[in-house]
C-alpha positions as a Markdown table, in Angstrom:
| # | Residue | x | y | z |
|---|---|---|---|---|
| 1 | Unk | 19.2 | 14.7 | 10.9 |
| 2 | Unk | 19.1 | 16.9 | 14.0 |
| 3 | Unk | 20.8 | 20.3 | 13.9 |
| 4 | Unk | 22.9 | 21.6 | 16.8 |
| 5 | Unk | 24.0 | 25.2 | 17.2 |
| 6 | Unk | 27.3 | 25.7 | 19.0 |
| 7 | Unk | 28.0 | 29.3 | 20.3 |
| 8 | Unk | 31.5 | 29.9 | 21.8 |
| 9 | Unk | 34.2 | 32.5 | 21.3 |
| 10 | Unk | 36.9 | 29.8 | 21.6 |
| 11 | Unk | 37.2 | 28.9 | 17.9 |
| 12 | Unk | 39.4 | 25.8 | 18.4 |
| 13 | Unk | 37.0 | 24.4 | 21.0 |
| 14 | Unk | 34.1 | 25.0 | 18.7 |
| 15 | Unk | 35.8 | 23.1 | 15.8 |
| 16 | Unk | 36.6 | 20.2 | 18.2 |
| 17 | Unk | 32.9 | 20.1 | 19.4 |
| 18 | Unk | 31.7 | 20.4 | 15.8 |
| 19 | Unk | 33.9 | 17.5 | 14.5 |
| 20 | Unk | 32.7 | 15.3 | 17.4 |
| 21 | Unk | 29.0 | 16.0 | 16.9 |
| 22 | Unk | 29.3 | 15.5 | 13.1 |
| 23 | Unk | 31.0 | 12.2 | 13.7 |
| 24 | Unk | 27.9 | 11.2 | 15.6 |
| 25 | Unk | 25.6 | 12.1 | 12.7 |
| 26 | Unk | 24.5 | 15.7 | 13.6 |
| 27 | Unk | 24.3 | 18.8 | 11.5 |
| 28 | Unk | 26.3 | 21.5 | 13.2 |
| 29 | Unk | 25.9 | 25.3 | 13.0 |
| 30 | Unk | 28.7 | 27.4 | 14.6 |
| 31 | Unk | 28.9 | 31.0 | 15.9 |
| 32 | Unk | 31.8 | 32.7 | 17.6 |
| 33 | Unk | 29.9 | 35.4 | 19.4 |
| 34 | Unk | 26.5 | 35.9 | 21.0 |
| 35 | Unk | 25.0 | 38.1 | 18.3 |
| 36 | Unk | 25.8 | 35.6 | 15.6 |
| 37 | Unk | 24.4 | 32.9 | 17.8 |
| 38 | Unk | 21.1 | 34.9 | 18.2 |
| 39 | Unk | 21.0 | 35.2 | 14.4 |
| 40 | Unk | 21.6 | 31.5 | 13.8 |
| 41 | Unk | 19.0 | 30.6 | 16.4 |
| 42 | Unk | 16.4 | 31.8 | 13.9 |
| 43 | Unk | 17.1 | 28.6 | 11.9 |
| 44 | Unk | 15.4 | 26.7 | 14.8 |
| 45 | Unk | 18.1 | 24.2 | 15.7 |
| 46 | Unk | 17.1 | 21.1 | 17.7 |
| 47 | Unk | 19.6 | 21.9 | 20.5 |
| 48 | Unk | 21.9 | 24.8 | 21.4 |
| 49 | Unk | 25.3 | 24.5 | 23.1 |
| 50 | Unk | 25.9 | 28.0 | 24.5 |
| 51 | Unk | 29.1 | 29.4 | 26.2 |
| 52 | Unk | 28.4 | 31.8 | 29.1 |
| 53 | Unk | 31.6 | 33.9 | 29.2 |
| 54 | Unk | 31.8 | 35.7 | 25.8 |
| 55 | Unk | 33.1 | 39.2 | 25.3 |
| 56 | Unk | 30.3 | 41.0 | 23.5 |
| 57 | Unk | 27.2 | 39.5 | 25.0 |
| 58 | Unk | 27.3 | 36.7 | 27.5 |
| 59 | Unk | 25.4 | 33.4 | 27.2 |
| 60 | Unk | 22.9 | 34.3 | 30.0 |
| 61 | Unk | 21.8 | 37.4 | 28.0 |
| 62 | Unk | 21.7 | 35.4 | 24.7 |
| 63 | Unk | 19.4 | 32.8 | 26.4 |
| 64 | Unk | 17.2 | 35.6 | 27.7 |
| 65 | Unk | 16.9 | 37.1 | 24.2 |
| 66 | Unk | 16.1 | 33.9 | 22.4 |
| 67 | Unk | 14.2 | 31.8 | 24.9 |
| 68 | Unk | 10.7 | 33.1 | 24.1 |
| 69 | Unk | 11.2 | 32.0 | 20.5 |
| 70 | Unk | 13.2 | 28.9 | 21.0 |
| 71 | Unk | 11.8 | 25.7 | 22.5 |
| 72 | Unk | 14.8 | 23.4 | 22.1 |
| 73 | Unk | 17.2 | 22.4 | 24.9 |
| 74 | Unk | 20.0 | 24.9 | 25.7 |
| 75 | Unk | 23.2 | 23.5 | 27.3 |
| 76 | Unk | 25.4 | 26.0 | 28.9 |
| 77 | Unk | 29.2 | 25.7 | 28.8 |
| 78 | Unk | 31.2 | 27.6 | 31.4 |
| 79 | Unk | 34.6 | 27.7 | 33.1 |
| 80 | Unk | 32.8 | 28.7 | 36.3 |
| 81 | Unk | 31.7 | 25.9 | 38.6 |
| 82 | Unk | 29.8 | 28.0 | 41.1 |
| 83 | Unk | 26.4 | 26.8 | 42.3 |
| 84 | Unk | 25.1 | 30.4 | 41.8 |
| 85 | Unk | 25.9 | 30.3 | 38.1 |
| 86 | Unk | 24.4 | 26.9 | 37.6 |
| 87 | Unk | 21.2 | 27.9 | 39.4 |
| 88 | Unk | 21.0 | 31.1 | 37.3 |
| 89 | Unk | 21.6 | 29.3 | 34.1 |
| 90 | Unk | 18.8 | 26.8 | 34.8 |
| 91 | Unk | 16.5 | 29.5 | 36.1 |
| 92 | Unk | 16.6 | 31.6 | 32.9 |
| 93 | Unk | 15.7 | 28.8 | 30.6 |
| 94 | Unk | 18.8 | 26.5 | 30.3 |
| 95 | Unk | 18.4 | 22.8 | 30.4 |
| 96 | Unk | 21.9 | 21.7 | 31.4 |
| 97 | Unk | 25.2 | 23.2 | 32.6 |
| 98 | Unk | 28.5 | 21.7 | 31.7 |
| 99 | Unk | 31.7 | 22.9 | 33.3 |
| 100 | Unk | 34.9 | 23.4 | 31.3 |
| 101 | Unk | 37.1 | 21.4 | 30.9 |
| 102 | Unk | 34.8 | 18.6 | 29.9 |
| 103 | Unk | 34.9 | 15.2 | 28.2 |
| 104 | Unk | 33.7 | 15.2 | 24.6 |
| 105 | Unk | 32.1 | 11.8 | 25.3 |
| 106 | Unk | 30.1 | 13.3 | 28.2 |
| 107 | Unk | 29.0 | 16.3 | 26.1 |
| 108 | Unk | 27.8 | 14.0 | 23.3 |
| 109 | Unk | 26.1 | 11.8 | 25.8 |
| 110 | Unk | 24.2 | 14.7 | 27.2 |
| 111 | Unk | 23.3 | 16.0 | 23.8 |
| 112 | Unk | 21.9 | 12.6 | 22.9 |
| 113 | Unk | 20.0 | 12.3 | 26.2 |
| 114 | Unk | 18.3 | 15.8 | 25.7 |
| 115 | Unk | 17.4 | 15.0 | 22.1 |
| 116 | Unk | 15.9 | 11.6 | 23.1 |
| 117 | Unk | 13.8 | 13.5 | 25.7 |
| 118 | Unk | 12.6 | 15.9 | 23.1 |
| 119 | Unk | 11.6 | 13.1 | 20.8 |
| 120 | Unk | 9.6 | 11.4 | 23.6 |
| 121 | Unk | 7.9 | 14.8 | 24.3 |
| 122 | Unk | 7.0 | 15.3 | 20.7 |
| 123 | Unk | 5.6 | 11.8 | 20.4 |
| 124 | Unk | 3.5 | 12.3 | 23.5 |
| 125 | Unk | 2.1 | 15.6 | 22.0 |
| 126 | Unk | 1.4 | 13.9 | 18.7 |
| 127 | Unk | -0.6 | 11.2 | 20.6 |
| 128 | Unk | -2.9 | 13.9 | 22.0 |
| 129 | Unk | -4.6 | 14.3 | 18.7 |
| 130 | Unk | -6.8 | 11.8 | 16.9 |
| 131 | Unk | -7.9 | 12.1 | 13.3 |
| 132 | Unk | -10.7 | 10.3 | 11.6 |
| 133 | Unk | -11.7 | 11.3 | 8.1 |
| 134 | Unk | -13.3 | 14.8 | 8.6 |
| 135 | Unk | -13.2 | 14.6 | 12.4 |
| 136 | Unk | -10.4 | 15.5 | 14.8 |
| 137 | Unk | -10.1 | 15.1 | 18.5 |
| 138 | Unk | -7.8 | 17.1 | 20.8 |
| 139 | Unk | -7.5 | 15.0 | 23.9 |
| 140 | Unk | -5.7 | 17.6 | 25.9 |
| 141 | Unk | -7.9 | 20.5 | 24.8 |
| 142 | Unk | -11.0 | 18.4 | 25.2 |
| 143 | Unk | -12.2 | 19.6 | 21.8 |
| 144 | Unk | -13.7 | 17.9 | 18.8 |
| 145 | Unk | -13.7 | 19.4 | 15.3 |
| 146 | Unk | -15.5 | 18.4 | 12.1 |
| 147 | Unk | -14.2 | 20.0 | 8.9 |
| 148 | Unk | -12.2 | 22.3 | 11.2 |
| 149 | Unk | -15.4 | 23.5 | 12.9 |
| 150 | Unk | -15.8 | 23.1 | 16.6 |
| 151 | Unk | -18.4 | 20.7 | 17.8 |
| 152 | Unk | -20.0 | 21.9 | 21.0 |
| 153 | Unk | -20.0 | 18.7 | 23.1 |
| 154 | Unk | -20.9 | 18.5 | 26.8 |
| 155 | Unk | -18.4 | 16.9 | 29.2 |
| 156 | Unk | -20.2 | 13.5 | 29.1 |
| 157 | Unk | -20.6 | 13.6 | 25.3 |
| 158 | Unk | -16.8 | 14.3 | 24.9 |
| 159 | Unk | -16.0 | 11.4 | 27.3 |
| 160 | Unk | -18.1 | 9.0 | 25.3 |
| 161 | Unk | -16.4 | 10.1 | 22.0 |
| 162 | Unk | -13.0 | 9.8 | 23.7 |
| 163 | Unk | -13.7 | 6.3 | 25.0 |
| 164 | Unk | -14.9 | 5.0 | 21.7 |
| 165 | Unk | -12.3 | 6.8 | 19.5 |
| 166 | Unk | -9.4 | 5.6 | 21.6 |
| 167 | Unk | -10.6 | 2.0 | 21.0 |
| 168 | Unk | -11.6 | 2.0 | 17.3 |
| 169 | Unk | -13.4 | -1.2 | 16.3 |
| 170 | Unk | -14.0 | -2.4 | 19.9 |
| 171 | Unk | -17.6 | -2.9 | 20.9 |
| 172 | Unk | -18.8 | -1.4 | 24.2 |
| 173 | Unk | -22.1 | -2.3 | 25.7 |
| 174 | Unk | -24.4 | 0.4 | 27.1 |
| 175 | Unk | -23.6 | -0.9 | 30.5 |
| 176 | Unk | -19.8 | -0.6 | 30.0 |
| 177 | Unk | -20.1 | 2.9 | 28.6 |
| 178 | Unk | -22.3 | 3.9 | 31.5 |
| 179 | Unk | -20.0 | 2.5 | 34.1 |
| 180 | Unk | -16.9 | 4.0 | 32.6 |
| 181 | Unk | -18.4 | 7.5 | 32.1 |
| 182 | Unk | -20.9 | 7.9 | 35.0 |
| 183 | Unk | -19.3 | 5.3 | 37.4 |
| 184 | Unk | -20.9 | 2.6 | 39.4 |
| 185 | Unk | -22.6 | 5.2 | 41.6 |
| 186 | Unk | -24.4 | 7.0 | 38.7 |
| 187 | Unk | -28.0 | 7.9 | 39.4 |
| 188 | Unk | -29.3 | 7.2 | 35.9 |
| 189 | Unk | -29.5 | 4.1 | 33.7 |
| 190 | Unk | -28.2 | 2.9 | 30.4 |
| 191 | Unk | -31.0 | 4.8 | 28.4 |
| 192 | Unk | -29.0 | 7.9 | 29.1 |
| 193 | Unk | -26.2 | 6.5 | 27.0 |
| 194 | Unk | -28.5 | 6.1 | 24.0 |
| 195 | Unk | -29.7 | 9.7 | 24.4 |
| 196 | Unk | -26.1 | 11.0 | 24.6 |
| 197 | Unk | -25.0 | 9.1 | 21.5 |
| 198 | Unk | -28.1 | 10.4 | 19.6 |
| 199 | Unk | -27.0 | 14.0 | 20.5 |
| 200 | Unk | -23.4 | 13.3 | 19.5 |
| 201 | Unk | -24.5 | 11.9 | 16.1 |
| 202 | Unk | -26.8 | 14.8 | 15.5 |
| 203 | Unk | -24.0 | 17.4 | 16.3 |
| 204 | Unk | -21.5 | 15.6 | 14.0 |
| 205 | Unk | -24.0 | 15.0 | 11.2 |
| 206 | Unk | -24.9 | 18.7 | 11.1 |
| 207 | Unk | -21.5 | 19.2 | 9.5 |
| 208 | Unk | -20.5 | 15.8 | 8.1 |
| 209 | Unk | -23.4 | 13.8 | 6.7 |
| 210 | Unk | -21.2 | 11.3 | 5.0 |
| 211 | Unk | -19.6 | 9.5 | 7.9 |
| 212 | Unk | -21.2 | 7.9 | 11.0 |
| 213 | Unk | -18.1 | 7.5 | 13.2 |
| 214 | Unk | -20.2 | 5.8 | 15.9 |
| 215 | Unk | -21.7 | 2.5 | 14.7 |
| 216 | Unk | -24.5 | 0.6 | 16.4 |
| 217 | Unk | -23.8 | -3.1 | 16.8 |
| 218 | Unk | -27.3 | -4.4 | 17.2 |
| 219 | Unk | -27.8 | -6.4 | 20.4 |
| 220 | Unk | -24.3 | -5.6 | 21.7 |
| 221 | Unk | -23.7 | -1.8 | 21.9 |
| 222 | Unk | -21.6 | 0.8 | 20.0 |
| 223 | Unk | -18.2 | 1.0 | 18.4 |
| 224 | Unk | -16.1 | 3.6 | 16.7 |
| 225 | Unk | -15.4 | 3.1 | 13.0 |
| 226 | Unk | -12.1 | 1.3 | 12.7 |
């Protein structure tokens, strides 16, 4: 269940928003001033609804103070409809700006849309890591670790590992690997694929002698252990 923090000095409005969000299955934290909002933000909510015009510390300053430690979407609420305020809110780290008075249905719809976007982002980030027994691959960081130790692969070696690991169980011939990694205009030949795979295996086996990861399919080519 996702948690939403609502920060607004209008207590009646906060309770109306809270009831509406809870009716849609969310856990809701509430604060009636900016300082309490900052304190509750340490609970790492999945989304924050933040009023701008509050007496002690306004929403802009609250956002500035918490943004470095909070990654979740922040939706500003404001009675002001000026373009300057909207631009300022988005510039300091807000993700949306809703003008009072507003429809509860619209507010809930925007909350759902932002949370869906966060789920897609998290899924995409999860997919950037591949894990196989003692070996892990960071596709974004272009890094391979075995038993949490970095394996110093060259660019071509990493590309071969990436190609095979993204397609576990699929057999690639030396020609296919060469074309995908070096391209049709490469100056070498398929023997360089064999040499690169030997080096990859040596580097991995220096830490993990139990698992091969890259299997030779005699007469056909290579595949990553499924």
